[in-house]
N, C-alpha and C positions, 0 to 999 in steps of 0.2 A: 455540393455547398463550400461556398468559402468561408474563411476564419472566421469573419466579422458578420456573417450571419449564421454561422454557427454560435458565437458567443451570443447572439441575441436571446438565443432560445435555452441560455443554460443558465438554471437558476440554484445550482449546487457549486456551494461555494470551493469544495474544493479540486473540481476539474475547473472549476473557472479559474482557479488557480495554477493546474496544470496545463491550461492552453495559453496562460497569459506571464510563464514563466515568472510566476512569483515565489520568493522564496517565502516557505512555507518548514517551520520549526516543530517536529514531532516526538513523538516519546511510545517506547515498544512496550505493550501491555500484555503478561503473560497470566498474572493470579489469577486468573477466572473470578474473580472477585468484584461482587458491584458496589462494595464500599471502596473499595480500591479505586476500581473506574471511577466513583462520583468524586474522591479526592483529588485526582488526574487532573479530570474535567476542569476542576476550576484551578489550574495550577498557572495555567496563560499561556499552553504550548497552540499552536495553531491546526492540529491534527492529533488523535491518537488509534495507534494500530492493534487492534483486538486480534490474539493469534491463536490459530487454530492447527498450525502443526507443528509449533515445539511445544504444545503446555496442553495442561487439562480439562482446556474449554471445550463445550460441545453446545449444541445450536441453543439451546436452554439457557446456557448461563453467557453465552454471546447476547442475546437477546434481552436479558436483562441488565448487562452492562449499556446497550444500547440504551436502555430507557432510562437511564440514571444520566444520561448524555443526551437526551432529545431537548430541544430549545437553547441548547448552551450556545456557547460562541465557537465551540471546537468540534471539528469534523471527523466523523465516528469512517475509520478506514477498517478491512477484515481483512484479516490473509485467510482463506480457507487450508483445508489440509495437502488439498490438491487440484489439479486443471479439472476439476469434473463436475461436468455440466447439472448432474442432480443439486450434489452438494449446493452450487453455486445459485442454482434456480431455487433451493430451500432459501439459503441466506437475502435472493432477494426480494421472497415473498416477506419474509418478515421485516422488509423495509431497510434493507443494508444498500448503498448505492455508491460506494467507494469500493474498490477491490484490489489487492493485490495477490498476482499468481504466481506459486510458486513455480520452480523448476521450467518453466520455459524454454524450448532449447531448440525450435524450429521455427518456421514461416506458419507451418499448416497448427501447431500448435498454438501461435498467437492468433489466428483465425479461428480456432475452437472455442478459444477464449472469449473471444469478441462476438461469434455467434450466441456465449452461452448468455451473454449478457444485452439483449437485445432480442426484441420481440419481433415475429416473422413480419414482412417478407425479410429482412435483410440479418437475423438471426432463431433461433428456435429457444428462446426463453418458453417455457406456458405460460398459459394465458389463464388467470384467476382474477375473479372479478371481487370477493372479497377476503382481504388479507392484512396483514400489518401495512403493507407497502402504499398502499392506499388507504390507510386509516379506516380498514373495512369499512370502504364503498363509500365514504364520507367527499374525496379527496375526486370532485368529477374530471373527466380528461384528464387523469394519471396517466391512463396507457396512451396516449397522444403523445404525450411529452415525455417519457418515461427514458428512451433511449437517448437523447439527448443528456439526460443527467443522471449518465453513470459514468461515472470516477475507474477509469482502465489502466492500470498499471503492470507490469509482468517482471520476474525478477531474472537478471541475470547473472547465473550461478554458477558456469561450469565453461569451460575451454569451447565447447561446441555450441555454447548461446553467442559466444563473442564473433565465434566463426560465423553464427545465421544474423548477427546481430544489422548488417543493413537491409535483410530483408523482412527483418520484426519490425525495425523501426519504421520500416515503409508500407505497417500495414494497420488501415481506415480502422479509426477506432481505439486504437491501443494509444494512450493519453502517453504516457511516459514509462522509462523502463528505471527498475533498482535494482541497485549491484544489492549482493548477502557478501559480504566480505570473508566472512569464512567457510561457506561453502566454495567460493569461487577463488580463493586462496587455498583449500583442500585439493579442488581441479588442477592447480595449477602445479602439484606438488610440494605445497609450503603450508602442512597443516599446522592452523592456529597462530599463521604468522601473516596476517594480510598487510603488517608493513614493509615485507621484500620487496626490494627493489622490483620484479617481474611483475606483481601484485598491484603493486602502485603503478604502474607501468599500463596495466591491463584496468584498471580504474580510469586513469585519467581516458584512455582511451574508449573507452564508455562514454563519456560524457561530451566528447567530441566528437563522436556517430551521431548520438540522442540529439543536440544542438544542430546537425548540420540537417538534421531529417527533421526540425521543429518539434521534437517532445522533450518535455523535461525528464531531466535523469534527477535519481534520487539514493541512498544510501542508508547506512546505521555505522555509527560508530557511537560508541560511548567514550571515547578520548578527543578531548577539545582542542588539541592541536590539531587533530586530523579532520575532525570536523570543520573548522576554517579551513582549511586546507582544500578540501574539496568544494565549499564551496566558491571559495577564489576560482577555481578550477572551473565551476558551472552548474556544481551539484545547485539543485533550485527545495525538492523537496528532500531534506534531512531529520532524520528520527538521530536523536544528540544521547537516548540512554535504554534501560532497560530498567524494569520497577522491580524486578527479584535481581539483578544485580546491582543497584544503589540500595535495596533493604538489604541484603547479604555484605557490602560492606561498609555501607555507613552502620550498621550494627557492629560487626566484627572491630570495626575501628575504637567504636562505643566501649565495646569489652574490652579494650588492650589496654588502653585509657586508662582504665579501672583497674585492672587488674594486672599490669604491668606486662 
């Protein structure tokens, strides 16, 4: 299927944005709170990432947060704890349609992620006729169009992934690659230093490879100067902050101003 025909079948705004290389600014959500997510949903971001790799989120708390986002203008993206087809299947049945899969390090692992998010014959997603994904049976034709409306991005977090990036970006069904700066920096021997020249060189290489293969490139950084640089380099789906980090820094600054 050519890209024009594929786009005609895509109603998922986040996936359309990935396929069209639109700039989409996002925010990382780790608080596992429906109220916090509801507040952030109205803040004006294009997408929110609900994280279950490095947070206390479980399946139930993720569903609650997706419910408070339902009907809004902000796309909901979820990061499962691992590239695990059982967890991905459960998240999909709960209605999640946009995924960021962590620690994908090979073409085979990228193919497995694609298979987990597609119904047969192209994938291995289990078929449920009564789930939140199809509004408990009220969305007719859901199973006919679901494969075209899953936004799938995978994370680049290690040197091993960087070495395999050309092959990973050639996998049909992977819509974008997302660089995790901290894990990537650690993998290169520069723990907690994503600004190191070696890391920055790798970050630039990732977007160059992704764009050469027609894939979107994304990244997370709470440093505005870095975010602007990455956007100039060609990164299109960029998360510019983390809820817990913003809460901590803002609260600490407020306390310091009054306590001296």
